[in-house]
N, C-alpha and C positions, 0 to 999 in steps of 0.2 A: 341547334335545336330551336334557339329564338328565332334565327333568319327564317327556318322555315315554316314556323309558325306566321309570323308576320306576311310571308309570301301568301299562305293559304288566305289570310284574311283579306289581303288585296285582292286576290281572284274572285272572293266571295263578293265583294263591294263591286267590282266591274260587272261581274255577272248580273247583280241586282240591277245596276244602272241600265245595263244593255235590254234587260227584260220589261224594265220601265219605259225605255225609248220604244221600243217596239210597240208597246199596248198603245202609246199616245199617238203613234203614226197609225195605227188601224182604226182607232177612233176619229182621226180628222179626216181619213179617207172616208170613212162610212157617212159623217156629217156632210163633206162636199157631195156626196153622191145624192143624198136627200134633198140639199140645198138646190142643186141642179134640176132634179125632176119636179119639185115642188110647183115652179112657174106655169109648166105645163098641164097640168094636171088639176089646179084649184077651179074646177067647174061645180063640183058638189060638194055638200056639206059631209058627206061622208069621205069623199075623198081628202078634204082638208083635214077633218078629224083623225084620218089615217096618218097623214103626213106629220100633224101635231104628236100623234103617239109615237111615230118612229123617232121624230125629234128629241122628243122628251126620252124614249128609251136610250137613244144614243149618248144624249147627256148623262142620263142615270149611269149608263155602261163607262162612258169615259170617266166621270167622277168617281165611280167605283174602282176603277182599275188604276185611277191615279191614287186614291185613297190606300187602296191594296199594296202599291207599290212604294208609297211613303213608309207604311207600316213595316213592309219587309225589308226596306232600306234601313230603319230604326233597330228593327230586331237585330238585322245583320250587325249593325254598328256596335249594339249591346252585346251581342255574341263574342264580336271582336276584342271589345273592350274587356269583356270576362276571361276571355283566352288569354289576353296580355297579361292580366293580374294573376291569372291561374299561373302562366309561366313565370312571370316575375318572383310569385310567391313560392315556387317550387325551386328556382334558382338562388333565393335568398336562403332557404333551408338547406339547401345541397352546400352553399358556403359555410353556413355557420354550423354544419354537422361536423364533429371531428373525423377525418379521413382515417381509415382503418390502417393499422400497423402492418408492414409488409409480409408479417406471418399469418395474416387473417385474424388475428386476435384482437386483443384492445387496443384502442387509438394511442398516439403517441401521449397526450395529456393523460390518459389513463394510466400508461406506464409509468408518466412522471410521478403521478399521483402515489402508485402502488410503490415507486421506489423510494418516495419521500417517507412514506408510512411504514415502510418496512424497517425494522431495527438492525442495526450494523449487528453483526456477529461478535461474541465476546471475543477478547484478546485470547490467543491460545494460552494454556498453561505452561510456562517453562519448562523444557525437559530437564530432568534432574541431572546432576553432574554424574557422570561414569565414575564408577569404584576405580580407585587407582590400581596399576597392574602390580603385579607383585615383583620383586627384584633385588639386587644385591645394592648397596648404597654404603660409602663412607662418610661418616659423620665427625667433622674434627672441632673438638671443644676447645673454644678460646676463652677462658675466664668469665666475663659475663657474657659472652656470645659462642654462636658455633656457625660452622659453614657446611653444607652440603648441597650438592648438585642435583641431587633427586627431588622430583614433585611429590614423592611418597613421604616427604618429611618438611614439615612447616617448621620456622624457628620465629620466636617472639620474644625477643633480648635473650633471657637465659633459660627460657622454656623452650626445649625440644620436643618435637610431638611426631610420633611415628603413625603413619595413618594407613598402611597397608601391608598384608603378608610378604614376608620377604627375609633376607638376611642384612643385618646391619652393623659394622665395624666402627666403635667407638676407639677414638683416641684423643689423649691430651686433658685438660683439666677444665671443670665448669663449676661456676658457683650458680648453681641452679637445679634444675630437675629434667629428668628424662621421663617423659609420657607416653605411653602407648594407647592408642584411640583407632584401633583398626577394626573390620568388619567382624562380626561375630563368628564367622567360621575361619578366619584368617590365623595362620600358624606365623609366629614371628620369633625370629632367633636374634638375641642382642650379644655381640661378640665385644668382651671388654678386651682391650688391648693397651693395658697400661694406662688406666685412667683415675682421676681423682674426681669425685663428685661430691661436692658438697652444698646441700641446700638449708638455709636458716630459717625456713617457714614450712617445711613439708617434708615427703619422702625424696630421698636421693632418685630412685626410680618407681614409677606409679603407672600400673597397669589398669585401665580403666574398662576397655573391651578388646577382646579378641578371642580365639577358640583356647589356643595354648600357646604360652609364652616360654622359651628358655632363655635363660643368662648364662653366658659361656665364657669362662675364663682362658683368653689364650694362654698356649704354652709358653713358658718363660717369662711371664709378666706379672706384676703384682698390682691388685686393683682395689683402691680403697673409696668406700662409700659412707655418707654421714648425714644425718637428719636433724631437723630442727622445728621451733614452732609447736604444732598443734598435730604433728604427725602420728599416726597410729603406728608405722614401722618404716625403717629406712629402706626396705624394699617391702612395699604393698602392692597386694593385686587382689582384684576383684574374680580373676578367672584361674585355672590351673597355671601352675608356675614351676619351672625346674630348674635347680642349679648344676652346673657341671662343668667339665673342660679339664684342663691340664695346668692352668694358672692357678693363681692366688687372689682369692675374694675377702678382702676385710670390711665387714659390716659393723657400724657404729650408729646402734638405735638409740638417741640420746633422751628421747622422751618417753616410748612405751617399749615396742618388741623390736627385736633385730630384723627377722623376717617373717611376714604373715601373708596368708593366702586365705580369702573368703571361699575358697574350693580345697583342692588338694594341692600341697606342698611336697616336691620330690627333690632330692638330692642324690646324683647318679654318679658324680666323681668331683675330682678337683680338691683344692684345698681351700676349706672355709674358714673363717672365723666370725663367730657371731657375738656382740657384745651389746648388753640391754639392762635397764634398771627395772626393767620388768620379766618378760618372757623370752627366751632365745628363739626358738622356732615353732611356728603357730600355723596350723592348718584347722580350718573350721571342719571341714569333711574328713580330711586325712592328712598325716605326716607320714611318707615313705622314705625311708634312707636305704640307699641299696649299695653305696660305695664311697670312697671319698676319705679326706683326712679333715674331720672335723673337730673344732674347738668352740665350746659355748661357754660363756661367761653371763650368767642371768641372776638378777636380785632373787627371781621368784622361780618358776618351772623352766627346766632346760628345754623340753620337747612336749608340745602340748596340742592335743585336738579338741574342738570346744562343743560341737555340734551335739546339742542333746533333744532337738524338735524332729529328728528323723531319724526312724529306725535303721540300725547297720550302718550308721555313719559317727563320726566323731571318735575315729580309729588310728593308732599309731603301730606302722609296721615298721621294723629294724632289723633288715636282713643282710647286711655287710656295711662294711666301712671299720674305721679306726675313731673312736670318738673320746673326746676328754671333756668332763664337765665339771663346772664348778657353778652349782646352783644354790640359792637362798631356800628353796623349798623341793621339789619332787625333780626327780631325774626325768621321770616319763609320768605325764597325766592324761588320761583318755576317757571318754564316756562308754563306747560299746567294747570296746576290744585292744587290748595291748598283745603284740607278738614280737619276741626279740630272740634272733637265732644268727648263727654265722656271722657274729660280729664280736666285737670288744669295745667295750665301756667302761672306761675308768672314771669314776665319779666321786666328788666331794659334794655333799650335800646334807641338808637339815630336815628333809622330809622323808618322802618314800622312795625306793627304786620304780615302782611300777604301781601308780595309783589310778585304779579304773572300778567301776561300778559293775563292769562286765566281764568278759572272758579275759584271763591274763596268761599268758603263754609265754613264759620267759626261760630260754635254755641255760642249763646250769653252767655258771662261771661267764655268761655273757656280760654280767654287770658286776664290777668289781668295786666296792666302797674303798675309798682311801681317805686318809686323815691329813 
């Protein structure tokens, strides 16, 4: 574009020069003609005056033509100069202006500024760990520690934690505690196959979270549990718990209660021995005994339900099993209801057979006091 403008300016200059040259030549020719004719015609004043007039006219014409040519040339030069300046200014602006982006949007500089001003997105929140899958696992107790290959079980020294629904078989001896901390909808079965678990600072078995937990005594095995420290019970559960099986479970609650649930405690089979300086079997909402060979040695009540704040709870139902009791107070104590049938309870006690502010339904001959 710049070369084309310069060529146009050169053409304009040449054209102006050519026009000036032609005008000069025409004036010289006219002057020559006047000078040639003058000597032959100088006889009369009128003719002389005419010649003078012609000569002056020619000079005036020549002067005017030359002056106009010079002005035209100067104007042409100014025009060329202005054109060059305009071209240079346009090119300078073009070079200074940011080039458009390939997509026809903002320039690269604009994009760079935009990128710099754009805040980086926040780091994504870490995904929560998936809940462990249910399954069977064997836990070998080894004194002050334990071994298990399942990821559903964590071991921290002598503290063994079950974290998921499933069946867990325990063998060996442990100077520590078994903890259940599974999802709220998890059903956990703990099989005791010849274990001896003794905890000096809490329950031998503690259930923190789950839906329902079963403690099962394997057939032909004897299992011993004992607690210490500030324990509420040797087997202590915040959830529903059931004791069952074909083997033997001996529970020594050395601090308060032998077995306690903050919800419902059931006994549906097996041989159970519960020893306590306080109460034997305690369920806040309910204690239900359906079967089994049960021995309870308690300094206070043998079987007890304690929920006073909710209507229809604080219930004891004994509908099966053979039970031997040695109690310092009541054989059974409840809030809302006591029902005893289809069972045999032989009891040595200092309080009442059935102590309840609500309904008491005890079949004749089911509770026998012994000396």
